[in-house]
MIZAGU-875033 format. One record per residue (C-alpha): x, y, z. Coordinates in pm, whole numbers. Layout:
<atoms>
<atom><u>X</u><v>Y</v><w>Z</w></atom>
...
</atoms>
This chain:
<atoms>
<atom><u>2888</u><v>7635</v><w>6345</w></atom>
<atom><u>2627</u><v>7471</v><w>6124</w></atom>
<atom><u>2556</u><v>7093</v><w>6141</w></atom>
<atom><u>2875</u><v>6906</v><w>6060</w></atom>
<atom><u>3087</u><v>7198</v><w>6168</w></atom>
<atom><u>3465</u><v>7191</v><w>6106</w></atom>
<atom><u>3471</u><v>6818</v><w>6044</w></atom>
<atom><u>3231</u><v>6855</v><w>5748</w></atom>
<atom><u>3422</u><v>7152</v><w>5611</w></atom>
<atom><u>3754</u><v>6980</v><w>5640</w></atom>
<atom><u>3612</u><v>6658</v><w>5492</w></atom>
<atom><u>3464</u><v>6812</v><w>5181</w></atom>
<atom><u>3581</u><v>7158</v><w>5104</w></atom>
<atom><u>3937</u><v>7183</v><w>5216</w></atom>
<atom><u>4063</u><v>6835</v><w>5109</w></atom>
<atom><u>4043</u><v>6894</v><w>4728</w></atom>
<atom><u>4209</u><v>7235</v><w>4774</w></atom>
<atom><u>4492</u><v>7081</v><w>4966</w></atom>
<atom><u>4541</u><v>6827</v><w>4683</w></atom>
<atom><u>4564</u><v>7116</v><w>4433</w></atom>
<atom><u>4829</u><v>7283</v><w>4643</w></atom>
<atom><u>5068</u><v>6992</v><w>4628</w></atom>
<atom><u>4985</u><v>6890</v><w>4273</w></atom>
<atom><u>5066</u><v>7234</v><w>4131</w></atom>
<atom><u>5321</u><v>7380</v><w>4360</w></atom>
<atom><u>5604</u><v>7410</v><w>4103</w></atom>
<atom><u>5382</u><v>7568</v><w>3843</w></atom>
<atom><u>5240</u><v>7806</v><w>4100</w></atom>
<atom><u>5584</u><v>7908</v><w>4223</w></atom>
<atom><u>5707</u><v>7963</v><w>3858</w></atom>
<atom><u>5396</u><v>8179</v><w>3796</w></atom>
<atom><u>5441</u><v>8389</v><w>4101</w></atom>
<atom><u>5811</u><v>8438</v><w>4039</w></atom>
<atom><u>5742</u><v>8560</v><w>3686</w></atom>
<atom><u>5448</u><v>8778</v><w>3779</w></atom>
<atom><u>5629</u><v>8933</v><w>4072</w></atom>
<atom><u>5933</u><v>8991</v><w>3856</w></atom>
<atom><u>6176</u><v>8859</v><w>4111</w></atom>
<atom><u>6515</u><v>9024</v><w>4066</w></atom>
<atom><u>6858</u><v>8880</v><w>4113</w></atom>
<atom><u>6885</u><v>9074</v><w>4438</w></atom>
<atom><u>6562</u><v>8908</v><w>4566</w></atom>
<atom><u>6665</u><v>8558</v><w>4463</w></atom>
<atom><u>6783</u><v>8444</v><w>4810</w></atom>
<atom><u>6462</u><v>8549</v><w>4981</w></atom>
<atom><u>6259</u><v>8405</v><w>4696</w></atom>
<atom><u>6445</u><v>8071</v><w>4727</w></atom>
<atom><u>6369</u><v>8064</v><w>5097</w></atom>
<atom><u>6003</u><v>8132</v><w>5036</w></atom>
<atom><u>5989</u><v>7873</v><w>4757</w></atom>
<atom><u>6146</u><v>7601</v><w>4980</w></atom>
<atom><u>5903</u><v>7691</v><w>5255</w></atom>
<atom><u>5612</u><v>7670</v><w>5023</w></atom>
<atom><u>5724</u><v>7324</v><w>4894</w></atom>
<atom><u>5776</u><v>7191</v><w>5251</w></atom>
<atom><u>5440</u><v>7337</v><w>5355</w></atom>
<atom><u>5260</u><v>7176</v><w>5062</w></atom>
<atom><u>5414</u><v>6840</v><w>5161</w></atom>
<atom><u>5305</u><v>6896</v><w>5524</w></atom>
<atom><u>4951</u><v>6982</v><w>5410</w></atom>
<atom><u>4938</u><v>6669</v><w>5191</w></atom>
<atom><u>5031</u><v>6451</v><w>5486</w></atom>
<atom><u>4759</u><v>6622</v><w>5688</w></atom>
<atom><u>4508</u><v>6560</v><w>5409</w></atom>
<atom><u>4596</u><v>6186</v><w>5408</w></atom>
<atom><u>4552</u><v>6169</v><w>5791</w></atom>
<atom><u>4215</u><v>6342</v><w>5767</w></atom>
<atom><u>4102</u><v>6111</v><w>5486</w></atom>
<atom><u>4210</u><v>5805</v><w>5686</w></atom>
<atom><u>4014</u><v>5929</v><w>5998</w></atom>
<atom><u>3690</u><v>5987</v><w>5809</w></atom>
<atom><u>3538</u><v>5652</v><w>5906</w></atom>
<atom><u>3673</u><v>5656</v><w>6260</w></atom>
<atom><u>3505</u><v>5737</v><w>6588</w></atom>
<atom><u>3404</u><v>6091</v><w>6679</w></atom>
<atom><u>3694</u><v>6127</v><w>6927</w></atom>
<atom><u>3940</u><v>6009</v><w>6664</w></atom>
<atom><u>3813</u><v>6251</v><w>6407</w></atom>
<atom><u>3831</u><v>6530</v><w>6658</w></atom>
<atom><u>4189</u><v>6432</v><w>6734</w></atom>
<atom><u>4274</u><v>6438</v><w>6362</w></atom>
<atom><u>4109</u><v>6777</v><w>6324</w></atom>
<atom><u>4303</u><v>6915</v><w>6612</w></atom>
<atom><u>4627</u><v>6780</v><w>6452</w></atom>
<atom><u>4530</u><v>6919</v><w>6116</w></atom>
<atom><u>4463</u><v>7267</v><w>6259</w></atom>
<atom><u>4801</u><v>7250</v><w>6433</w></atom>
<atom><u>4971</u><v>7169</v><w>6105</w></atom>
<atom><u>4780</u><v>7460</v><w>5944</w></atom>
<atom><u>4896</u><v>7699</v><w>6211</w></atom>
<atom><u>5259</u><v>7585</v><w>6188</w></atom>
<atom><u>5248</u><v>7612</v><w>5813</w></atom>
<atom><u>5111</u><v>7970</v><w>5830</w></atom>
<atom><u>5384</u><v>8061</v><w>6078</w></atom>
<atom><u>5658</u><v>7929</v><w>5852</w></atom>
<atom><u>5505</u><v>8098</v><w>5544</w></atom>
<atom><u>5475</u><v>8425</v><w>5735</w></atom>
<atom><u>5844</u><v>8400</v><w>5842</w></atom>
<atom><u>5952</u><v>8340</v><w>5477</w></atom>
<atom><u>5727</u><v>8604</v><w>5327</w></atom>
<atom><u>5828</u><v>8894</v><w>5561</w></atom>
<atom><u>6184</u><v>8949</v><w>5436</w></atom>
<atom><u>6080</u><v>8879</v><w>5073</w></atom>
<atom><u>5794</u><v>9127</v><w>5088</w></atom>
<atom><u>6012</u><v>9390</v><w>5262</w></atom>
<atom><u>6247</u><v>9389</v><w>4962</w></atom>
<atom><u>5967</u><v>9429</v><w>4704</w></atom>
<atom><u>5913</u><v>9748</v><w>4507</w></atom>
<atom><u>5573</u><v>9915</v><w>4540</w></atom>
<atom><u>5466</u><v>9747</v><w>4206</w></atom>
<atom><u>5578</u><v>9401</v><w>4337</w></atom>
<atom><u>5390</u><v>9457</v><w>4669</w></atom>
<atom><u>5070</u><v>9543</v><w>4475</w></atom>
<atom><u>5110</u><v>9232</v><w>4264</w></atom>
<atom><u>5182</u><v>9017</v><w>4575</w></atom>
<atom><u>4881</u><v>9157</v><w>4754</w></atom>
<atom><u>4659</u><v>9039</v><w>4478</w></atom>
<atom><u>4827</u><v>8717</v><w>4362</w></atom>
<atom><u>4939</u><v>8566</v><w>4695</w></atom>
<atom><u>4605</u><v>8549</v><w>4869</w></atom>
<atom><u>4289</u><v>8340</v><w>4824</w></atom>
<atom><u>3976</u><v>8242</v><w>5021</w></atom>
<atom><u>4208</u><v>8020</v><w>5224</w></atom>
<atom><u>4419</u><v>8326</v><w>5319</w></atom>
<atom><u>4797</u><v>8302</v><w>5290</w></atom>
<atom><u>4772</u><v>7941</v><w>5208</w></atom>
<atom><u>4653</u><v>8045</v><w>4870</w></atom>
<atom><u>5015</u><v>8126</v><w>4794</w></atom>
<atom><u>5070</u><v>7761</v><w>4741</w></atom>
<atom><u>4771</u><v>7687</v><w>4521</w></atom>
</atoms>
């Protein structure tokens, strides 16, 4: 990894993106629901996904705050915070994956094509919450 490595990346690139996730979660969910044309039959799975996305955005915001607070700390403290942040990211992905699987399984081919395009970003599945 280049000079600065993960710490540098987390300190500058990912933090603003995480803020965007939590600031705009309701609008993003409304946009996705409309674009995916969620049907009444899909509402239960959609609600599960939406609640998971909200909870995940909150968790990511907490991680963001912890990382920001650790910026001026010692190298070992920053590494500890990075490790915690990566754990939060992994748990978030696991929860999103579990919520997306049954929702996606019930999609029509058209909805799947839309989801494949709309629910990803350079951050991977996390982009669903942006």
